[in-house]
N, C-alpha and C positions, 0 to 999 in steps of 0.2 A: 570428416568430422566438422560439425557446425561450430560457429563462433562460440555460442554458449557452452557447448561441450568442451571446446578448447580451454575456455576460461575456467570452468569447473575443474578440468584435469589440472591445470596449473596451480589452482587454489589448493588442491589437495597435496600437490607435490612441494610447493614452495612457501605456502603460507597457511597459518591456521587462523589468522585474524584478518579482517578487512584492512587494518592498518599496514600489516606486513605486506599484503597483496598490493595495496596502493603504492608503498615505497618500491617494491619489485618493479611494478609496471611503469612508475615514473622513471626509474633508472633504465630500464630495458628499452622503452619506447624512445627516450632521449638519445640513447646510444645507437640504436637501430636506425633511427631517422637520419642521423649523420652519416652512418656507414652505407646505407642503402640509397637514400635520397640527396645526400650532401646538403641537408637542411636541418637546422636545429628546431627542436621541439621542446616545449616545457609543459608536459601534461600536469593537470591539476585535479584534486578531488573537490567537488562541490557538494556541500553537506547543508541541510536544512539547519537554520539556527535552533529550531526546536530540539534537535537531536544533540547539538553541542558536540562534545568529543566522545560521546557514549558509543558512537559507530566504531571507533578504533578497537574496541574490544569484542565487538560481534564476531562470531566464529561461523566459518563455512561448515565445518565438521565438528560434531560433539564428540 
């Protein structure tokens, strides 16, 4: 399975909005990085100022 397919699969299972997916990935990547690599990571979402907080309600699946 390609990376985009994996991301789309996770989106359908764990999140219906971009915000929920971002929260999930931030938590999961931070945890997995410590467990697998013994290194902390703090992933962030970078959003264009033109979008503001509108992206948080965008949906993967209608």
